[in-house]
C-alpha positions as CSV (number, residue, x, y, z in Angstrom):
1,M,53.6,132.1,147.2
2,N,54.0,128.9,144.5
3,L,52.9,131.4,141.7
4,Q,55.4,133.8,142.7
5,K,57.9,131.2,142.6
6,R,57.3,129.7,139.1
7,T,57.2,133.5,137.7
8,Q,60.7,134.5,139.3
9,Q,61.9,130.7,137.9
10,N,60.5,131.3,134.3
11,T,62.2,134.8,134.2
12,T,65.7,133.5,135.3
13,R,68.5,134.4,132.5
14,Y,71.0,131.8,131.8
15,R,74.4,132.6,130.5
16,T,74.4,130.0,127.7
17,A,77.1,128.7,125.5
18,L,76.5,126.9,122.2
19,Y,78.8,123.8,122.1
20,L,79.2,122.4,118.5
21,R,81.0,119.3,117.5
22,L,81.9,117.3,114.3
23,S,83.8,114.1,113.8
24,R,84.2,111.8,110.7
25,E,85.8,109.3,113.0
26,D,82.3,109.0,114.7
27,G,80.5,108.8,111.3
28,D,79.2,112.1,111.3
29,K,78.7,112.5,107.7
30,T,75.1,113.9,107.3
31,E,74.4,117.2,106.2
32,S,72.4,117.9,109.4
33,D,75.5,117.4,111.6
34,S,77.6,120.2,109.9
35,I,78.8,122.9,112.3
36,A,77.0,125.6,110.3
37,N,73.7,123.6,110.5
38,Q,74.2,122.6,114.2
39,R,74.8,126.5,115.0
40,T,71.4,127.6,113.0
41,L,69.3,124.9,114.9
42,L,70.9,126.3,118.4
43,E,70.3,130.0,117.4
44,A,66.6,129.1,116.5
45,Y,65.9,127.4,119.7
46,A,67.4,129.8,121.8
47,A,65.4,132.5,120.0
48,D,62.3,130.6,121.1
49,H,63.6,130.7,124.7
50,P,64.3,134.1,126.0
51,E,65.6,132.6,129.4
52,L,68.6,131.6,127.2
53,C,71.1,134.3,126.5
54,I,74.0,133.2,124.2
55,V,77.1,134.3,125.4
56,D,79.7,132.4,124.1
57,E,80.5,129.3,121.2
58,F,82.9,126.5,121.2
59,V,83.4,124.6,118.6
60,D,85.4,121.2,118.3
61,D,85.6,120.4,114.5
62,G,87.3,117.1,113.7
63,Y,87.6,115.5,117.3
64,S,85.6,112.2,118.2
65,G,83.2,112.4,120.8
66,S,84.8,109.2,122.6
67,N,86.9,111.1,125.2
68,F,86.4,114.6,126.3
69,E,90.2,115.8,125.8
70,R,88.7,118.0,123.3
71,P,90.4,121.7,123.3
72,A,87.0,123.4,122.9
73,F,85.4,121.5,125.6
74,Q,88.3,121.9,128.0
75,N,87.9,125.8,127.6
76,L,84.2,125.6,128.0
77,F,84.8,123.6,131.2
78,K,87.3,126.5,132.3
79,E,84.4,128.9,131.8
80,L,81.9,126.8,133.5
81,E,84.2,126.5,136.8
82,Q,84.7,130.7,136.6
83,G,80.9,130.8,136.6
84,T,80.8,133.2,133.3
85,V,78.6,130.2,132.0
86,N,75.9,128.0,133.5
87,C,74.1,126.7,130.5
88,I,75.1,124.7,127.7
89,L,73.1,124.2,124.5
90,V,73.9,121.2,121.9
91,K,72.1,119.7,119.3
92,D,71.8,116.1,120.9
93,L,73.6,114.0,123.4
94,S,76.0,112.5,121.0
95,R,77.4,116.2,120.1
96,F,78.1,116.4,123.9
97,G,80.1,113.2,123.8
98,R,79.7,109.4,122.8
99,N,81.5,107.8,126.0
100,Y,78.5,106.3,128.1
101,I,80.3,106.5,131.6
102,E,81.8,110.0,130.9
103,V,78.6,111.5,129.9
104,G,76.7,109.7,132.5
105,R,79.2,111.4,135.1
106,Y,78.9,114.8,133.9
107,L,75.1,114.7,133.7
108,E,74.3,112.9,137.0
109,R,77.5,114.1,139.3
110,I,79.5,117.0,137.9
111,F,76.5,119.5,136.4
112,P,74.2,119.2,139.4
113,V,77.1,120.1,141.9
114,M,78.1,123.0,139.7
115,R,74.5,124.2,139.1
116,V,75.0,124.0,135.2
117,R,72.0,123.3,133.0
118,L,72.4,121.2,130.1
119,I,70.1,121.2,127.0
120,A,70.0,118.7,124.0
121,V,67.6,119.8,121.4
122,T,66.4,117.1,119.3
123,D,66.8,114.6,122.3
124,N,64.2,116.8,124.0
125,Y,66.6,116.6,127.0
126,D,66.7,119.6,129.6
127,S,68.8,118.6,132.9
128,Q,66.8,121.0,134.6
129,S,63.3,119.2,134.3
130,S,64.6,115.5,133.1
131,W,64.1,114.4,136.8
132,K,60.5,115.1,136.7
133,T,59.5,113.4,133.4
134,S,59.5,109.8,132.5
135,D,61.9,110.3,129.7
136,S,64.8,110.4,132.1
137,I,65.1,106.7,132.3
138,M,66.0,107.1,128.3
139,V,68.6,109.1,128.8
140,P,71.2,106.6,129.9
141,M,69.9,104.2,127.3
142,R,70.7,107.1,124.8
143,N,74.2,107.5,126.0
144,L,74.6,103.7,126.0
145,L,73.7,103.7,122.3
146,N,75.9,106.7,121.2
147,D,78.9,105.0,123.3
148,A,78.2,101.8,121.3
149,Y,77.7,103.6,117.8
150,C,81.0,105.2,118.5
151,R,82.8,101.7,119.1
152,D,81.1,100.1,115.9
153,I,82.1,103.2,113.9
154,S,85.7,102.6,115.2
155,V,86.0,98.9,114.5
156,K,84.6,99.6,111.1
157,T,87.0,102.7,110.5
158,R,90.0,100.3,111.5
159,S,88.8,97.6,109.4
160,A,88.5,99.7,106.3
161,L,92.2,101.3,107.0
162,E,93.5,97.7,107.1
163,V,92.0,96.6,104.0
164,K,93.5,99.7,102.3
165,R,96.7,99.2,103.5
166,R,97.0,95.6,102.6
167,S,96.0,96.6,99.3
168,G,98.8,99.1,99.0
169,D,96.7,102.4,99.2
170,F,98.6,105.1,101.1
171,V,96.3,106.3,103.9
172,G,98.6,108.7,105.9
173,A,97.8,112.2,106.2
174,F,101.6,113.3,105.3
175,T,104.0,111.8,102.9
176,I,107.6,111.3,103.7
177,Y,110.3,113.5,102.4
178,G,110.8,112.7,98.8
179,Y,107.1,111.8,97.9
180,V,103.9,113.7,97.1
181,K,100.3,112.1,97.1
182,V,98.8,111.9,93.9
183,G,96.0,109.9,92.0
184,D,92.4,109.1,93.0
185,K,92.0,110.3,96.7
186,H,95.6,111.0,96.8
187,K,96.3,107.3,97.8
188,S,99.1,106.8,95.7
189,L,103.0,108.1,96.1
190,E,105.0,109.9,93.6
191,V,108.4,110.7,93.4
192,D,109.5,114.3,94.4
193,E,112.3,114.6,92.1
194,Y,114.3,117.5,93.7
195,A,113.8,115.7,97.4
196,A,114.6,112.4,96.0
197,N,118.0,113.6,94.8
198,V,118.7,114.5,98.3
199,V,117.7,111.3,99.9
200,R,119.9,109.7,97.2
201,D,122.9,111.6,98.2
202,I,122.2,111.0,102.0
203,F,122.3,107.1,101.1
204,R,125.5,107.6,98.7
205,K,127.1,109.5,101.5
206,R,126.5,106.9,104.3
207,L,127.5,104.1,102.0
208,E,131.1,106.0,101.3
209,G,131.6,106.0,105.3
210,F,130.3,109.6,106.3
211,S,128.5,109.8,109.7
212,A,125.1,111.0,109.8
213,S,126.1,114.3,111.7
214,H,128.8,114.8,108.9
215,I,125.9,114.7,106.5
216,A,123.5,116.8,108.2
217,D,126.3,119.7,108.6
218,E,127.1,119.1,105.0
219,L,123.5,119.9,103.8
220,N,123.1,122.8,106.1
221,R,126.3,124.3,104.7
222,L,125.1,123.8,101.0
223,G,121.9,125.6,102.2
224,I,119.4,122.7,101.4
225,L,116.4,122.8,103.3
226,S,115.5,120.2,105.9
227,P,112.5,118.1,105.2
228,L,110.3,120.4,107.4
229,A,111.5,123.5,106.1
230,Y,111.2,122.4,102.5
231,K,107.6,121.2,103.0
232,R,106.8,124.7,104.7
233,N,108.3,126.6,101.8
234,H,106.3,124.9,99.1
235,G,103.2,124.8,100.9
236,M,103.0,121.0,101.3
237,P,101.2,119.4,104.2
238,H,103.2,118.5,106.9
239,A,103.5,117.0,110.4
240,K,104.3,119.6,113.5
241,G,107.3,117.8,114.1
242,G,108.3,116.3,110.7
243,Y,111.7,115.0,110.1
244,T,113.5,117.2,112.5
245,D,114.7,117.5,116.1
246,R,116.1,121.1,116.1
247,K,113.9,124.4,116.4
248,D,115.8,125.8,113.6
249,C,114.4,123.5,111.2
250,K,117.8,122.6,110.1
251,W,119.3,119.3,109.2
252,S,120.2,117.0,112.3
253,A,121.8,113.8,112.6
254,T,118.4,112.2,113.9
255,T,116.7,113.6,110.7
256,I,119.5,111.7,108.6
257,I,119.2,108.6,110.6
258,R,115.4,108.4,110.2
259,I,115.6,108.7,106.3
260,L,118.1,106.3,106.5
261,Q,115.8,103.7,108.1
262,D,112.7,104.2,106.3
263,E,112.1,101.2,103.8
264,T,109.6,103.2,101.8
265,Y,112.4,104.9,99.9
266,T,112.9,101.0,98.3
267,G,109.4,101.1,96.9
268,T,107.9,99.1,99.7
269,L,104.9,100.8,101.4
270,V,105.3,100.3,105.2
271,Q,102.1,101.3,107.2
272,G,100.5,100.5,110.4
273,K,103.6,101.1,112.6
274,Q,101.5,102.5,115.5
275,T,98.1,102.0,117.2
276,T,95.7,103.0,119.6
277,P,94.9,100.3,122.3
278,H,91.4,101.5,122.5
279,F,88.8,103.6,120.5
280,K,88.5,105.9,123.8
281,L,92.3,106.4,123.9
282,K,94.1,108.5,121.5
283,E,97.5,107.6,122.8
284,R,99.4,106.1,120.0
285,E,101.8,103.3,120.7
286,D,104.4,101.5,118.6
287,K,103.6,97.8,117.1
288,P,106.5,95.6,116.7
289,S,107.8,95.4,113.3
290,S,106.3,91.8,112.8
291,E,102.8,93.5,112.7
292,W,103.7,96.2,110.4
293,I,101.8,95.9,107.0
294,R,104.3,96.0,104.0
295,V,103.5,96.0,100.2
296,E,106.1,95.9,97.9
297,G,106.2,97.7,94.5
298,T,103.5,100.3,95.3
299,H,105.7,103.1,94.1
300,E,108.8,104.1,92.5
301,A,111.8,103.1,94.8
302,I,114.0,106.1,95.1
303,V,116.9,103.9,96.6
304,Q,117.8,100.2,95.3
305,K,116.9,97.5,97.9
306,H,120.3,96.3,98.2
307,D,121.8,100.0,99.0
308,F,119.3,100.2,101.7
309,D,120.0,96.7,103.1
310,L,123.6,97.5,103.1
311,V,123.1,101.0,105.1
312,Q,121.1,98.8,107.6
313,R,123.9,96.5,108.3
314,L,126.4,99.5,108.6
315,R,124.1,100.4,111.5
316,R,124.6,97.2,113.2
317,I,128.4,96.8,112.8
318,D,130.8,99.1,114.9
319,T,131.5,101.9,112.5
320,R,133.4,104.6,114.5
321,T,134.8,107.8,113.1
322,S,138.4,108.4,112.9
323,P,139.6,111.4,115.1
324,K,139.3,114.8,113.7
325,S,137.3,113.4,110.8
326,D,133.6,112.5,110.1
327,K,134.6,109.5,107.6
328,V,134.8,106.2,109.3
329,Y,138.1,104.1,108.3
330,L,138.3,101.8,105.3
331,F,138.0,98.5,107.1
332,S,135.9,99.7,110.4
333,G,133.4,97.1,111.6
334,I,134.2,94.3,109.2
335,L,138.1,93.5,110.5
336,I,137.5,90.6,113.1
337,C,140.2,88.9,115.3
338,G,140.4,85.2,114.5
339,C,141.4,84.2,117.9
340,C,138.6,86.0,120.2
341,G,136.1,87.5,117.6
342,C,136.4,90.9,118.7
343,R,136.6,93.8,116.2
344,M,140.2,95.0,115.7
345,T,141.0,98.4,116.3
346,R,143.2,101.2,114.4
347,K,146.2,102.3,115.7
348,T,148.7,105.0,114.3
349,N,152.2,105.3,115.1
350,R,154.6,108.1,114.0
351,Y,158.3,107.8,113.6
352,K,160.7,110.6,111.7
353,D,157.6,112.6,110.8
354,K,155.7,109.7,109.0
355,E,152.6,108.1,110.1
356,Y,152.2,104.2,110.4
357,H,149.0,102.6,110.6
358,Y,148.0,99.3,112.0
359,Y,145.3,97.0,113.1
360,Y,145.4,95.1,116.2
361,C,142.8,93.2,118.8
362,P,142.1,95.4,121.7
363,T,140.8,92.6,123.8
364,G,144.4,91.8,124.9
365,K,145.7,88.7,126.7
366,K,144.8,89.4,130.1
367,N,141.2,89.0,128.8
368,G,141.9,85.7,127.0
369,C,143.2,86.5,123.7
370,T,146.3,84.8,122.5
371,S,146.6,87.0,119.2
372,S,149.4,89.3,119.1
373,V,148.9,90.2,115.6
374,M,149.9,93.9,114.4
375,L,148.4,94.0,110.9
376,K,150.0,96.9,108.6
377,E,146.9,98.9,106.8
378,S,149.0,99.0,103.8
379,D,149.9,95.3,103.7
380,L,146.1,94.6,104.7
381,I,144.9,97.1,101.9
382,E,147.1,95.4,99.1
383,C,145.9,91.9,100.3
384,V,142.1,92.5,100.2
385,Q,142.4,94.4,96.8
386,D,144.0,91.4,95.4
387,S,141.6,89.0,96.7
388,L,138.8,91.0,95.5
389,K,140.1,91.1,91.9
390,G,140.7,87.4,92.3
391,H,137.1,86.8,93.4
392,I,135.6,89.2,90.8
393,E,137.6,87.2,87.8
394,N,136.1,83.9,89.3
395,V,132.7,85.2,89.4
396,A,133.1,86.5,85.5
397,S,134.2,82.6,84.7
398,L,131.2,81.2,86.6
399,D,129.0,83.6,84.8
400,A,130.1,82.4,81.4
401,L,129.9,78.7,82.4
402,L,126.5,79.0,83.8
403,S,125.0,80.6,80.6
404,S,124.4,77.0,79.2
405,I,122.2,76.4,82.2
406,S,118.4,77.4,81.9
407,Q,117.2,79.8,84.2
408,E,114.3,77.7,84.9
409,R,116.4,75.0,86.2
410,I,118.3,77.2,88.7
411,N,114.9,78.7,90.0
412,R,113.7,75.2,90.6
413,E,116.8,74.2,92.8
414,L,116.6,77.8,94.1
415,A,112.9,77.1,95.3
416,Q,113.5,73.8,96.9
417,E,116.3,75.4,99.0
418,Y,114.2,78.3,100.4
419,A,111.2,76.1,100.8
420,A,113.4,74.3,103.0
421,Q,114.7,77.1,105.0
422,I,111.2,78.3,105.6
423,R,110.1,75.0,106.9
424,V,113.1,74.7,109.4
425,N,112.3,78.4,110.7
426,E,108.4,77.5,111.0
427,K,109.4,74.4,113.2
428,R,111.4,76.7,115.3
429,V,108.5,79.2,115.6
430,A,106.0,76.2,116.4
431,Q,108.8,74.9,119.1
432,T,108.8,78.0,120.8
433,E,105.3,78.9,121.1
434,G,104.9,75.3,122.7
435,F,107.9,76.3,125.4
436,K,105.8,79.9,125.9
437,A,102.6,78.2,126.2
438,K,103.8,76.3,129.4
439,L,105.1,79.3,131.1
440,Y,101.9,80.2,132.8
441,E,101.6,76.6,134.0
442,N,104.8,76.7,135.6
443,L,104.4,80.1,137.1
444,V,100.9,78.8,138.8
445,S,102.8,75.8,139.8
446,G,105.2,77.5,141.5
447,I,108.3,76.2,139.4
448,L,109.0,79.7,138.0
449,T,109.0,83.1,139.8
450,K,107.1,86.0,138.4
451,E,110.3,87.6,137.4
452,E,111.5,84.4,135.9
453,F,108.0,84.2,133.9
454,L,108.4,87.6,132.5
455,S,112.2,87.2,131.6
456,Y,111.5,83.8,129.9
457,K,108.4,85.4,127.9
458,R,110.4,88.4,126.8
459,K,112.9,86.1,125.6
460,Y,110.4,83.7,123.7
461,N,108.5,86.6,122.1
462,A,112.0,88.0,120.8
463,D,113.1,84.5,119.2
464,I,109.6,84.0,117.6
465,E,110.2,87.7,116.1
466,L,113.4,86.6,114.9
467,F,112.3,83.6,113.4
468,Q,109.1,85.1,111.6
469,K,111.4,87.8,110.1
470,A,113.4,85.1,108.8
471,I,110.6,83.5,107.4
472,A,109.2,86.6,105.7
473,E,112.9,87.3,104.2
474,W,113.1,83.6,102.6
475,N,109.1,83.9,101.6
476,D,110.4,87.2,99.8
477,K,113.4,85.2,97.9
478,L,110.7,82.5,97.2
479,T,108.3,84.8,95.6
480,D,111.0,86.0,93.4
481,V,112.1,82.8,92.2
482,L,108.6,81.8,91.4
483,E,107.9,84.9,89.8
484,N,111.0,84.4,87.8
485,R,112.3,87.8,89.3
486,S,115.5,85.8,90.7
487,E,118.1,86.3,88.1
488,R,121.6,85.2,88.5
489,N,122.8,88.6,86.8
490,R,121.5,90.3,89.6
491,W,124.3,89.4,91.8
492,I,126.8,88.6,89.3
493,N,126.3,92.5,88.0
494,H,126.9,93.5,91.3
495,F,130.3,92.2,91.6
496,M,131.1,93.0,87.8
497,K,130.2,96.7,88.1
498,F,133.8,96.8,90.2
499,S,135.7,95.1,87.9
500,T,137.5,98.1,86.6
501,M,138.5,98.9,90.0
502,E,141.8,100.0,90.3
503,D,142.1,100.9,94.4
504,I,139.4,99.9,96.8
505,D,137.5,102.5,98.9
506,R,134.9,102.2,101.6
507,R,132.0,101.9,99.3
508,A,133.6,99.0,97.4
509,V,134.6,97.3,100.7
510,M,131.0,97.4,102.0
511,Q,129.3,96.7,99.0
512,L,131.7,93.4,98.4
513,I,132.6,92.0,101.7
514,R,130.7,90.9,104.9
515,S,133.6,90.3,107.0
516,I,137.5,89.7,107.1
517,R,138.8,87.5,109.8
518,V,142.4,87.9,110.4
519,M,143.9,84.7,111.6
520,G,147.6,85.7,111.5
521,K,150.1,88.2,109.8
522,D,149.8,85.9,106.4
523,E,146.5,84.4,106.7
524,L,143.0,86.3,106.2
525,H,139.4,84.8,105.7
526,I,137.4,86.8,103.7
527,E,133.6,86.1,103.5
528,F,132.3,88.1,100.4
529,N,128.5,89.2,100.3
530,Y,126.3,87.0,98.4
531,Q,128.3,83.7,99.5
532,D,125.2,81.5,99.3
533,E,124.6,82.6,95.6
534,Y,128.2,81.9,94.6
535,Q,128.4,78.6,96.2
536,K,125.4,77.3,94.3
537,A,126.7,78.5,91.1
538,I,129.9,76.5,92.1
539,S,128.2,73.7,92.8
540,L,126.1,73.9,89.5
541,A,129.4,74.6,87.7
542,E,130.8,71.2,89.0
543,Q,127.7,69.5,87.8
544,I,128.0,70.6,84.3
545,A,131.6,69.5,84.3
546,T,130.9,66.1,85.5
547,K,128.2,65.6,82.7
548,N,130.5,67.0,79.9
549,E,133.3,64.4,81.3
550,E,130.8,61.6,81.3
551,R,129.8,62.7,77.6
552,M,133.2,62.5,76.3
553,V,133.9,59.2,77.9
554,G,130.8,57.7,76.5
């Protein structure tokens, strides 16, 4: 009876599926782990075991063994549930998976209930007989080692990528629109001139006051391919979504906004914006901007840094488009009521077939604003235009006077000023960190509720991020000074290129003026860009004048 039972068992045919997996993330770099070699090994094993009838093959090429959310494995599991397959043949247990807990769950709970047999050839493991042998105690140990190996590889891979990012190497799979990968191991970026010209036009139009929606419509009208369509058309590697949110791969406002916000176009490589919280989890999450890795000067800039910063400033101010138009008004977002600080609104009055444009404060007396100024747009334009021309003339005079001062002296004084600003912000960070450290103690002692604790924590984190951003900006300025890149001509030339301007336009207003505060019909306070540099230049000019007078008296 026992002999007959063993004979029946030996002649049982198993509907066998080969499962093959390879992942560079897991450190599977040896030739023996290649898909082809795994297949050869398993087919040879099946040929020596006639009870194994190969009915299918499932391949996960390029998928980590740290979790079981792999497409081929999921398809294999469906076959197991349907009963079309009742045996899995793998090279070793690490090919099946490297997650200690999950592998154990399949081997100890799921497969026995489903009556599925698992064979790992090189590990000499067969679930049908493993419980009979003393080697069965080694299976959990192998799984634990595989899991630890996967964790170790993940840590090493992350560290290696971190080093490459900080050294300025591009480690992404796909470049942004406007660049292509070149050089050794494709770790450098080179300008794609055609796409770069499109990017420059996008920034230029935005600085001229056109909305993102208008820019997208204009590019579509001209038949210019969107980033995704362009890469597809030229056979370039691209992400599935790319810079598009439309199924027809046309330009959209979202695509334009993403391009306008990407600092890579200034020549600064920004990487490490996302991460996975754990090596077993593949869902990516965004990192705070303070943790991004920025390396300047890694590639040729498509957009000047000042133009990029100006576009970001445009995003932060109120720039509503005019009715039936895609272009914003001349002073939109920078005209401020001197009474309540509200941004002023443009109004159109019609009289005898003529249009008259005015600016007024929309807050109103009911909400506490005592200003009743109705400022005529034509008068405002004339006043601002005269002020701009006068300021540019002053800048030109300062430039001539400052030519006698050595750049070394200017750099020395600027360095002292910037270092002082850094110290102030570092002190603020330390102070806020101290407040934050006491929060948990106050929560435990009952001084704060859980909601108050979380609210204060969010506030302190936001404050710290703001201070750290300021420190980074002052450090950039200090680095420029120490490397003698902070030339006074940089900001002076910025004004001088508008010296021949006859009529102001939106681009001139945004590039030269930070804000216009309306104090009354005959009084405007205009804050120009580079105000700190201008005041510093005036101070130096006064010092020169004082020393010249002393020499004459002496």
